[in-house]
PQR file of N, CA, C, O and H, with PARSE charges and radii, in Angstrom:
ATOM      1  N   MET A   1       5.157  23.003  17.049 -0.4000 1.5000
ATOM      2  CA  MET A   1       5.803  22.016  17.883 -0.0000 2.0000
ATOM      3  C   MET A   1       7.054  21.459  17.212  0.5500 1.7000
ATOM      4  O   MET A   1       7.887  20.842  17.876 -0.5500 1.4000
ATOM      5  N   ARG A   2       7.193  21.668  15.923 -0.4000 1.5000
ATOM      6  CA  ARG A   2       8.324  21.072  15.215 -0.0000 2.0000
ATOM      7  C   ARG A   2       9.665  21.676  15.623  0.5500 1.7000
ATOM      8  O   ARG A   2      10.701  21.029  15.470 -0.5500 1.4000
ATOM      9  H   ARG A   2       6.517  22.169  15.384  0.4000 1.0000
ATOM     10  N   ASN A   3       9.662  22.883  16.132 -0.4000 1.5000
ATOM     11  CA  ASN A   3      10.908  23.525  16.540 -0.0000 2.0000
ATOM     12  C   ASN A   3      11.199  23.353  18.024  0.5500 1.7000
ATOM     13  O   ASN A   3      12.171  23.907  18.537 -0.5500 1.4000
ATOM     14  H   ASN A   3       8.821  23.409  16.257  0.4000 1.0000
ATOM     15  N   PHE A   4      10.357  22.584  18.714 -0.4000 1.5000
ATOM     16  CA  PHE A   4      10.511  22.442  20.159 -0.0000 2.0000
ATOM     17  C   PHE A   4      11.845  21.802  20.521  0.5500 1.7000
ATOM     18  O   PHE A   4      12.549  22.284  21.408 -0.5500 1.4000
ATOM     19  H   PHE A   4       9.568  22.134  18.297  0.4000 1.0000
ATOM     20  N   ILE A   5      12.190  20.725  19.841 -0.4000 1.5000
ATOM     21  CA  ILE A   5      13.444  20.021  20.153 -0.0000 2.0000
ATOM     22  C   ILE A   5      14.647  20.883  19.809  0.5500 1.7000
ATOM     23  O   ILE A   5      15.634  20.898  20.545 -0.5500 1.4000
ATOM     24  H   ILE A   5      11.619  20.333  19.121  0.4000 1.0000
ATOM     25  N   THR A   6      14.572  21.594  18.704 -0.4000 1.5000
ATOM     26  CA  THR A   6      15.657  22.490  18.309 -0.0000 2.0000
ATOM     27  C   THR A   6      15.856  23.580  19.351  0.5500 1.7000
ATOM     28  O   THR A   6      16.982  23.866  19.758 -0.5500 1.4000
ATOM     29  H   THR A   6      13.771  21.582  18.106  0.4000 1.0000
ATOM     30  N   ASN A   7      14.762  24.181  19.775 -0.4000 1.5000
ATOM     31  CA  ASN A   7      14.860  25.226  20.796 -0.0000 2.0000
ATOM     32  C   ASN A   7      15.322  24.658  22.131  0.5500 1.7000
ATOM     33  O   ASN A   7      16.074  25.310  22.855 -0.5500 1.4000
ATOM     34  H   ASN A   7      13.848  23.948  19.445  0.4000 1.0000
ATOM     35  N   PHE A   8      14.874  23.439  22.465 -0.4000 1.5000
ATOM     36  CA  PHE A   8      15.321  22.792  23.699 -0.0000 2.0000
ATOM     37  C   PHE A   8      16.833  22.617  23.696  0.5500 1.7000
ATOM     38  O   PHE A   8      17.490  22.886  24.702 -0.5500 1.4000
ATOM     39  H   PHE A   8      14.263  22.910  21.877  0.4000 1.0000
ATOM     40  N   ARG A   9      17.388  22.172  22.582 -0.4000 1.5000
ATOM     41  CA  ARG A   9      18.845  21.969  22.504 -0.0000 2.0000
ATOM     42  C   ARG A   9      19.605  23.281  22.620  0.5500 1.7000
ATOM     43  O   ARG A   9      20.660  23.332  23.252 -0.5500 1.4000
ATOM     44  H   ARG A   9      16.854  21.953  21.765  0.4000 1.0000
ATOM     45  N   LYS A  10      19.076  24.354  22.010 -0.4000 1.5000
ATOM     46  CA  LYS A  10      19.723  25.665  22.114 -0.0000 2.0000
ATOM     47  C   LYS A  10      19.703  26.172  23.549  0.5500 1.7000
ATOM     48  O   LYS A  10      20.707  26.674  24.054 -0.5500 1.4000
ATOM     49  H   LYS A  10      18.219  24.313  21.497  0.4000 1.0000
ATOM     50  N   ILE A  11      18.557  26.038  24.198 -0.4000 1.5000
ATOM     51  CA  ILE A  11      18.429  26.505  25.581 -0.0000 2.0000
ATOM     52  C   ILE A  11      19.277  25.646  26.509  0.5500 1.7000
ATOM     53  O   ILE A  11      19.851  26.162  27.469 -0.5500 1.4000
ATOM     54  H   ILE A  11      17.741  25.631  23.787  0.4000 1.0000
ATOM     55  N   LEU A  12      19.367  24.347  26.242 -0.4000 1.5000
ATOM     56  CA  LEU A  12      20.219  23.475  27.051 -0.0000 2.0000
ATOM     57  C   LEU A  12      21.682  23.901  26.942  0.5500 1.7000
ATOM     58  O   LEU A  12      22.409  23.878  27.936 -0.5500 1.4000
ATOM     59  H   LEU A  12      18.901  23.928  25.462  0.4000 1.0000
ATOM     60  N   GLY A  13      22.116  24.289  25.750 -0.4000 1.5000
ATOM     61  CA  GLY A  13      23.485  24.787  25.576 -0.0000 2.0000
ATOM     62  C   GLY A  13      23.732  26.057  26.367  0.5500 1.7000
ATOM     63  O   GLY A  13      24.797  26.230  26.957 -0.5500 1.4000
ATOM     64  H   GLY A  13      21.526  24.308  24.943  0.4000 1.0000
ATOM     65  N   ILE A  14      22.746  26.945  26.378 -0.4000 1.5000
ATOM     66  CA  ILE A  14      22.867  28.184  27.150 -0.0000 2.0000
ATOM     67  C   ILE A  14      22.911  27.872  28.643  0.5500 1.7000
ATOM     68  O   ILE A  14      23.689  28.473  29.384 -0.5500 1.4000
ATOM     69  H   ILE A  14      21.880  26.804  25.898  0.4000 1.0000
ATOM     70  N   CYS A  15      22.076  26.930  29.082 -0.4000 1.5000
ATOM     71  CA  CYS A  15      22.088  26.533  30.501 -0.0000 2.0000
ATOM     72  C   CYS A  15      23.446  25.941  30.890  0.5500 1.7000
ATOM     73  O   CYS A  15      23.946  26.193  31.986 -0.5500 1.4000
ATOM     74  H   CYS A  15      21.445  26.442  28.480  0.4000 1.0000
ATOM     75  N   ASN A  16      24.036  25.156  29.992 -0.4000 1.5000
ATOM     76  CA  ASN A  16      25.364  24.588  30.260 -0.0000 2.0000
ATOM     77  C   ASN A  16      26.409  25.681  30.408  0.5500 1.7000
ATOM     78  O   ASN A  16      27.295  25.583  31.257 -0.5500 1.4000
ATOM     79  H   ASN A  16      23.629  24.951  29.101  0.4000 1.0000
ATOM     80  N   GLN A  17      26.312  26.731  29.583 -0.4000 1.5000
ATOM     81  CA  GLN A  17      27.262  27.831  29.680 -0.0000 2.0000
ATOM     82  C   GLN A  17      27.118  28.573  31.009  0.5500 1.7000
ATOM     83  O   GLN A  17      28.114  28.913  31.648 -0.5500 1.4000
ATOM     84  H   GLN A  17      25.592  26.811  28.893  0.4000 1.0000
ATOM     85  N   PHE A  18      25.867  28.823  31.423 -0.4000 1.5000
ATOM     86  CA  PHE A  18      25.642  29.541  32.672 -0.0000 2.0000
ATOM     87  C   PHE A  18      26.030  28.713  33.890  0.5500 1.7000
ATOM     88  O   PHE A  18      26.519  29.257  34.880 -0.5500 1.4000
ATOM     89  H   PHE A  18      25.058  28.547  30.904  0.4000 1.0000
ATOM     90  N   ALA A  19      25.816  27.401  33.824 -0.4000 1.5000
ATOM     91  CA  ALA A  19      26.118  26.544  34.973 -0.0000 2.0000
ATOM     92  C   ALA A  19      27.616  26.444  35.212  0.5500 1.7000
ATOM     93  O   ALA A  19      28.072  26.377  36.354 -0.5500 1.4000
ATOM     94  H   ALA A  19      25.419  26.959  33.020  0.4000 1.0000
ATOM     95  N   GLY A  20      28.371  26.435  34.131 -0.4000 1.5000
ATOM     96  CA  GLY A  20      29.825  26.380  34.265 -0.0000 2.0000
ATOM     97  C   GLY A  20      30.294  25.153  35.018  0.5500 1.7000
ATOM     98  O   GLY A  20      29.972  24.026  34.640 -0.5500 1.4000
ATOM     99  H   GLY A  20      28.001  26.489  33.204  0.4000 1.0000
ATOM    100  N   ASN A  21      31.060  25.366  36.091 -0.4000 1.5000
ATOM    101  CA  ASN A  21      31.616  24.253  36.851 -0.0000 2.0000
ATOM    102  C   ASN A  21      30.760  23.877  38.061  0.5500 1.7000
ATOM    103  O   ASN A  21      31.224  23.141  38.931 -0.5500 1.4000
ATOM    104  H   ASN A  21      31.322  26.281  36.397  0.4000 1.0000
ATOM    105  N   GLN A  22      29.528  24.363  38.131 -0.4000 1.5000
ATOM    106  CA  GLN A  22      28.650  24.046  39.254 -0.0000 2.0000
ATOM    107  C   GLN A  22      27.930  22.717  39.077  0.5500 1.7000
ATOM    108  O   GLN A  22      27.322  22.204  40.017 -0.5500 1.4000
ATOM    109  H   GLN A  22      29.151  24.961  37.424  0.4000 1.0000
ATOM    110  N   VAL A  23      27.999  22.155  37.863 -0.4000 1.5000
ATOM    111  CA  VAL A  23      27.363  20.862  37.597 -0.0000 2.0000
ATOM    112  C   VAL A  23      28.433  19.889  37.115  0.5500 1.7000
ATOM    113  O   VAL A  23      29.503  20.296  36.663 -0.5500 1.4000
ATOM    114  H   VAL A  23      28.492  22.571  37.100  0.4000 1.0000
ATOM    115  N   ASN A  24      28.123  18.586  37.221 -0.4000 1.5000
ATOM    116  CA  ASN A  24      29.083  17.583  36.759 -0.0000 2.0000
ATOM    117  C   ASN A  24      28.928  17.349  35.260  0.5500 1.7000
ATOM    118  O   ASN A  24      28.184  18.068  34.594 -0.5500 1.4000
ATOM    119  H   ASN A  24      27.253  18.256  37.589  0.4000 1.0000
ATOM    120  N   GLU A  25      29.619  16.356  34.731 -0.4000 1.5000
ATOM    121  CA  GLU A  25      29.621  16.112  33.283 -0.0000 2.0000
ATOM    122  C   GLU A  25      28.262  15.665  32.749  0.5500 1.7000
ATOM    123  O   GLU A  25      27.999  15.771  31.551 -0.5500 1.4000
ATOM    124  H   GLU A  25      30.224  15.772  35.272  0.4000 1.0000
ATOM    125  N   LYS A  26      27.401  15.165  33.633 -0.4000 1.5000
ATOM    126  CA  LYS A  26      26.062  14.729  33.203 -0.0000 2.0000
ATOM    127  C   LYS A  26      25.017  15.830  33.339  0.5500 1.7000
ATOM    128  O   LYS A  26      23.860  15.633  32.969 -0.5500 1.4000
ATOM    129  H   LYS A  26      27.614  15.079  34.606  0.4000 1.0000
ATOM    130  N   GLY A  27      25.410  16.975  33.862 -0.4000 1.5000
ATOM    131  CA  GLY A  27      24.489  18.097  34.004 -0.0000 2.0000
ATOM    132  C   GLY A  27      23.730  18.118  35.311  0.5500 1.7000
ATOM    133  O   GLY A  27      22.710  18.798  35.425 -0.5500 1.4000
ATOM    134  H   GLY A  27      26.350  17.135  34.163  0.4000 1.0000
ATOM    135  N   ASN A  28      24.212  17.385  36.299 -0.4000 1.5000
ATOM    136  CA  ASN A  28      23.550  17.326  37.599 -0.0000 2.0000
ATOM    137  C   ASN A  28      24.344  18.085  38.639  0.5500 1.7000
ATOM    138  O   ASN A  28      25.572  18.144  38.586 -0.5500 1.4000
ATOM    139  H   ASN A  28      25.041  16.834  36.207  0.4000 1.0000
ATOM    140  N   VAL A  29      23.620  18.668  39.594 -0.4000 1.5000
ATOM    141  CA  VAL A  29      24.263  19.281  40.742 -0.0000 2.0000
ATOM    142  C   VAL A  29      24.783  18.148  41.620  0.5500 1.7000
ATOM    143  O   VAL A  29      24.094  17.148  41.820 -0.5500 1.4000
ATOM    144  H   VAL A  29      22.622  18.620  39.637  0.4000 1.0000
ATOM    145  N   ALA A  30      25.989  18.301  42.139 -0.4000 1.5000
ATOM    146  CA  ALA A  30      26.612  17.241  42.937 -0.0000 2.0000
ATOM    147  C   ALA A  30      25.800  16.977  44.199  0.5500 1.7000
ATOM    148  O   ALA A  30      25.519  17.890  44.975 -0.5500 1.4000
ATOM    149  H   ALA A  30      26.549  19.113  41.977  0.4000 1.0000
ATOM    150  N   ARG A  31      25.423  15.699  44.393 -0.4000 1.5000
ATOM    151  CA  ARG A  31      24.692  15.273  45.582 -0.0000 2.0000
ATOM    152  C   ARG A  31      24.850  13.766  45.738  0.5500 1.7000
ATOM    153  O   ARG A  31      25.220  13.068  44.794 -0.5500 1.4000
ATOM    154  H   ARG A  31      25.651  14.957  43.763  0.4000 1.0000
ATOM    155  N   CYS A  32      24.574  13.290  46.907 -0.4000 1.5000
ATOM    156  CA  CYS A  32      24.656  11.858  47.173 -0.0000 2.0000
ATOM    157  C   CYS A  32      23.403  11.156  46.672  0.5500 1.7000
ATOM    158  O   CYS A  32      22.339  11.762  46.545 -0.5500 1.4000
ATOM    159  H   CYS A  32      24.274  13.857  47.673  0.4000 1.0000
ATOM    160  N   GLY A  33      23.550   9.874  46.392 -0.4000 1.5000
ATOM    161  CA  GLY A  33      22.385   9.089  46.015 -0.0000 2.0000
ATOM    162  C   GLY A  33      22.412   8.654  44.565  0.5500 1.7000
ATOM    163  O   GLY A  33      23.445   8.706  43.897 -0.5500 1.4000
ATOM    164  H   GLY A  33      24.414   9.381  46.496  0.4000 1.0000
ATOM    165  N   VAL A  34      21.258   8.228  44.099 -0.4000 1.5000
ATOM    166  CA  VAL A  34      21.110   7.702  42.745 -0.0000 2.0000
ATOM    167  C   VAL A  34      21.183   8.839  41.725  0.5500 1.7000
ATOM    168  O   VAL A  34      20.637   9.920  41.948 -0.5500 1.4000
ATOM    169  H   VAL A  34      20.420   8.187  44.642  0.4000 1.0000
ATOM    170  N   VAL A  35      21.860   8.585  40.609 -0.4000 1.5000
ATOM    171  CA  VAL A  35      21.960   9.571  39.542 -0.0000 2.0000
ATOM    172  C   VAL A  35      20.715   9.454  38.660  0.5500 1.7000
ATOM    173  O   VAL A  35      20.447   8.380  38.122 -0.5500 1.4000
ATOM    174  H   VAL A  35      22.303   7.707  40.428  0.4000 1.0000
ATOM    175  N   PRO A  36      19.948  10.540  38.503 -0.5600 1.5000
ATOM    176  CA  PRO A  36      18.738  10.472  37.683  0.2800 2.0000
ATOM    177  C   PRO A  36      19.074  10.374  36.200  0.5500 1.7000
ATOM    178  O   PRO A  36      20.148  10.790  35.765 -0.5500 1.4000
ATOM    179  N   THR A  37      18.139   9.816  35.429 -0.4000 1.5000
ATOM    180  CA  THR A  37      18.369   9.696  33.987 -0.0000 2.0000
ATOM    181  C   THR A  37      18.134  11.017  33.272  0.5500 1.7000
ATOM    182  O   THR A  37      18.733  11.266  32.226 -0.5500 1.4000
ATOM    183  H   THR A  37      17.267   9.478  35.782  0.4000 1.0000
ATOM    184  N   PHE A  38      17.280  11.860  33.814 -0.4000 1.5000
ATOM    185  CA  PHE A  38      16.999  13.175  33.240 -0.0000 2.0000
ATOM    186  C   PHE A  38      17.724  14.193  34.099  0.5500 1.7000
ATOM    187  O   PHE A  38      17.368  14.382  35.263 -0.5500 1.4000
ATOM    188  H   PHE A  38      16.794  11.657  34.664  0.4000 1.0000
ATOM    189  N   SER A  39      18.731  14.851  33.550 -0.4000 1.5000
ATOM    190  CA  SER A  39      19.604  15.699  34.359 -0.0000 2.0000
ATOM    191  C   SER A  39      18.898  16.968  34.826  0.5500 1.7000
ATOM    192  O   SER A  39      17.843  17.343  34.314 -0.5500 1.4000
ATOM    193  H   SER A  39      19.019  14.698  32.605  0.4000 1.0000
ATOM    194  N   ASP A  40      19.508  17.613  35.806 -0.4000 1.5000
ATOM    195  CA  ASP A  40      18.966  18.853  36.355 -0.0000 2.0000
ATOM    196  C   ASP A  40      18.897  19.943  35.288  0.5500 1.7000
ATOM    197  O   ASP A  40      17.904  20.665  35.197 -0.5500 1.4000
ATOM    198  H   ASP A  40      20.365  17.308  36.222  0.4000 1.0000
ATOM    199  N   LEU A  41      19.940  20.059  34.489 -0.4000 1.5000
ATOM    200  CA  LEU A  41      19.945  21.082  33.443 -0.0000 2.0000
ATOM    201  C   LEU A  41      18.898  20.802  32.370  0.5500 1.7000
ATOM    202  O   LEU A  41      18.326  21.736  31.807 -0.5500 1.4000
ATOM    203  H   LEU A  41      20.746  19.473  34.562  0.4000 1.0000
ATOM    204  N   GLU A  42      18.642  19.537  32.081 -0.4000 1.5000
ATOM    205  CA  GLU A  42      17.610  19.196  31.104 -0.0000 2.0000
ATOM    206  C   GLU A  42      16.221  19.575  31.615  0.5500 1.7000
ATOM    207  O   GLU A  42      15.375  20.018  30.838 -0.5500 1.4000
ATOM    208  H   GLU A  42      19.107  18.778  32.538  0.4000 1.0000
ATOM    209  N   VAL A  43      15.985  19.404  32.905 -0.4000 1.5000
ATOM    210  CA  VAL A  43      14.705  19.799  33.492 -0.0000 2.0000
ATOM    211  C   VAL A  43      14.524  21.310  33.398  0.5500 1.7000
ATOM    212  O   VAL A  43      13.444  21.791  33.056 -0.5500 1.4000
ATOM    213  H   VAL A  43      16.672  19.044  33.536  0.4000 1.0000
ATOM    214  N   ILE A  44      15.576  22.052  33.700 -0.4000 1.5000
ATOM    215  CA  ILE A  44      15.511  23.509  33.624 -0.0000 2.0000
ATOM    216  C   ILE A  44      15.283  23.956  32.187  0.5500 1.7000
ATOM    217  O   ILE A  44      14.441  24.816  31.929 -0.5500 1.4000
ATOM    218  H   ILE A  44      16.454  21.662  33.977  0.4000 1.0000
ATOM    219  N   ALA A  45      16.029  23.375  31.247 -0.4000 1.5000
ATOM    220  CA  ALA A  45      15.881  23.745  29.840 -0.0000 2.0000
ATOM    221  C   ALA A  45      14.496  23.388  29.314  0.5500 1.7000
ATOM    222  O   ALA A  45      13.921  24.142  28.529 -0.5500 1.4000
ATOM    223  H   ALA A  45      16.713  22.676  31.456  0.4000 1.0000
ATOM    224  N   LEU A  46      13.955  22.252  29.734 -0.4000 1.5000
ATOM    225  CA  LEU A  46      12.616  21.854  29.308 -0.0000 2.0000
ATOM    226  C   LEU A  46      11.568  22.828  29.828  0.5500 1.7000
ATOM    227  O   LEU A  46      10.632  23.180  29.110 -0.5500 1.4000
ATOM    228  H   LEU A  46      14.421  21.639  30.372  0.4000 1.0000
ATOM    229  N   SER A  47      11.721  23.258  31.063 -0.4000 1.5000
ATOM    230  CA  SER A  47      10.786  24.218  31.642 -0.0000 2.0000
ATOM    231  C   SER A  47      10.843  25.564  30.926  0.5500 1.7000
ATOM    232  O   SER A  47       9.803  26.158  30.643 -0.5500 1.4000
ATOM    233  H   SER A  47      12.481  22.972  31.647  0.4000 1.0000
ATOM    234  N   ILE A  48      12.033  26.044  30.634 -0.4000 1.5000
ATOM    235  CA  ILE A  48      12.187  27.318  29.929 -0.0000 2.0000
ATOM    236  C   ILE A  48      11.631  27.221  28.513  0.5500 1.7000
ATOM    237  O   ILE A  48      10.978  28.151  28.039 -0.5500 1.4000
ATOM    238  H   ILE A  48      12.878  25.561  30.864  0.4000 1.0000
ATOM    239  N   THR A  49      11.884  26.108  27.838 -0.4000 1.5000
ATOM    240  CA  THR A  49      11.381  25.917  26.480 -0.0000 2.0000
ATOM    241  C   THR A  49       9.859  25.856  26.467  0.5500 1.7000
ATOM    242  O   THR A  49       9.224  26.434  25.585 -0.5500 1.4000
ATOM    243  H   THR A  49      12.414  25.353  28.223  0.4000 1.0000
ATOM    244  N   ALA A  50       9.275  25.168  27.428 -0.4000 1.5000
ATOM    245  CA  ALA A  50       7.811  25.088  27.510 -0.0000 2.0000
ATOM    246  C   ALA A  50       7.208  26.468  27.754  0.5500 1.7000
ATOM    247  O   ALA A  50       6.174  26.800  27.173 -0.5500 1.4000
ATOM    248  H   ALA A  50       9.791  24.698  28.144  0.4000 1.0000
ATOM    249  N   GLU A  51       7.833  27.268  28.596 -0.4000 1.5000
ATOM    250  CA  GLU A  51       7.350  28.624  28.823 -0.0000 2.0000
ATOM    251  C   GLU A  51       7.476  29.473  27.565  0.5500 1.7000
ATOM    252  O   GLU A  51       6.602  30.294  27.285 -0.5500 1.4000
ATOM    253  H   GLU A  51       8.673  26.999  29.068  0.4000 1.0000
ATOM    254  N   ALA A  52       8.536  29.289  26.813 -0.4000 1.5000
ATOM    255  CA  ALA A  52       8.714  30.044  25.578 -0.0000 2.0000
ATOM    256  C   ALA A  52       7.634  29.700  24.552  0.5500 1.7000
ATOM    257  O   ALA A  52       7.234  30.556  23.763 -0.5500 1.4000
ATOM    258  H   ALA A  52       9.246  28.622  27.040  0.4000 1.0000
ATOM    259  N   PHE A  53       7.163  28.459  24.560 -0.4000 1.5000
ATOM    260  CA  PHE A  53       6.105  28.030  23.653 -0.0000 2.0000
ATOM    261  C   PHE A  53       4.720  28.238  24.248  0.5500 1.7000
ATOM    262  O   PHE A  53       3.729  27.817  23.651 -0.5500 1.4000
ATOM    263  H   PHE A  53       7.488  27.764  25.201  0.4000 1.0000
ATOM    264  N   SER A  54       4.626  28.878  25.411 -0.4000 1.5000
ATOM    265  CA  SER A  54       3.371  29.139  26.118 -0.0000 2.0000
ATOM    266  C   SER A  54       2.625  27.863  26.458  0.5500 1.7000
ATOM    267  O   SER A  54       1.397  27.817  26.381 -0.5500 1.4000
ATOM    268  H   SER A  54       5.431  29.220  25.896  0.4000 1.0000
ATOM    269  N   ILE A  55       3.355  26.832  26.830 -0.4000 1.5000
ATOM    270  CA  ILE A  55       2.759  25.582  27.299 -0.0000 2.0000
ATOM    271  C   ILE A  55       2.745  25.662  28.820  0.5500 1.7000
ATOM    272  O   ILE A  55       3.794  25.613  29.462 -0.5500 1.4000
ATOM    273  H   ILE A  55       4.353  26.869  26.892  0.4000 1.0000
ATOM    274  N   ASP A  56       1.551  25.786  29.389 -0.4000 1.5000
ATOM    275  CA  ASP A  56       1.429  26.025  30.815 -0.0000 2.0000
ATOM    276  C   ASP A  56       1.460  24.761  31.658  0.5500 1.7000
ATOM    277  O   ASP A  56       1.809  24.814  32.838 -0.5500 1.4000
ATOM    278  H   ASP A  56       0.699  25.827  28.867  0.4000 1.0000
ATOM    279  N   SER A  57       1.104  23.639  31.079 -0.4000 1.5000
ATOM    280  CA  SER A  57       0.982  22.425  31.867 -0.0000 2.0000
ATOM    281  C   SER A  57       1.838  21.319  31.276  0.5500 1.7000
ATOM    282  O   SER A  57       1.984  21.224  30.058 -0.5500 1.4000
ATOM    283  H   SER A  57       0.821  23.595  30.121  0.4000 1.0000
ATOM    284  N   GLU A  58       2.404  20.485  32.137 -0.4000 1.5000
ATOM    285  CA  GLU A  58       3.176  19.334  31.648 -0.0000 2.0000
ATOM    286  C   GLU A  58       2.280  18.346  30.926  0.5500 1.7000
ATOM    287  O   GLU A  58       2.756  17.585  30.084 -0.5500 1.4000
ATOM    288  H   GLU A  58       2.285  20.563  33.127  0.4000 1.0000
ATOM    289  N   ASN A  59       1.001  18.343  31.235 -0.4000 1.5000
ATOM    290  CA  ASN A  59       0.074  17.456  30.538 -0.0000 2.0000
ATOM    291  C   ASN A  59      -0.010  17.801  29.053  0.5500 1.7000
ATOM    292  O   ASN A  59      -0.128  16.904  28.218 -0.5500 1.4000
ATOM    293  H   ASN A  59       0.614  18.961  31.919  0.4000 1.0000
ATOM    294  N   TYR A  60       0.050  19.082  28.717 -0.4000 1.5000
ATOM    295  CA  TYR A  60       0.018  19.499  27.320 -0.0000 2.0000
ATOM    296  C   TYR A  60       1.355  19.244  26.635  0.5500 1.7000
ATOM    297  O   TYR A  60       1.414  19.051  25.421 -0.5500 1.4000
ATOM    298  H   TYR A  60       0.145  19.811  29.395  0.4000 1.0000
ATOM    299  N   LEU A  61       2.421  19.244  27.420 -0.4000 1.5000
ATOM    300  CA  LEU A  61       3.758  19.052  26.873 -0.0000 2.0000
ATOM    301  C   LEU A  61       3.959  17.627  26.404  0.5500 1.7000
ATOM    302  O   LEU A  61       4.552  17.402  25.349 -0.5500 1.4000
ATOM    303  H   LEU A  61       2.373  19.401  28.406  0.4000 1.0000
ATOM    304  N   PHE A  62       3.478  16.663  27.164 -0.4000 1.5000
ATOM    305  CA  PHE A  62       3.668  15.268  26.808 -0.0000 2.0000
ATOM    306  C   PHE A  62       2.419  14.726  26.176  0.5500 1.7000
ATOM    307  O   PHE A  62       2.375  13.554  25.801 -0.5500 1.4000
ATOM    308  H   PHE A  62       2.997  16.845  28.021  0.4000 1.0000
TER
END
């Protein structure tokens, strides 16, 4: 688990590269309404990182 945050940051960087100009500066897809505190790209990166560590449930992740 000690490398989870490191891997999350690496995967988040890769997600930022792939998203390009499709997301705003906070990492969210443009939409109306309240801006979430946890960006869309962070959710995607967290999901990919959890799968890489074979964590199947969010209950085990937190």
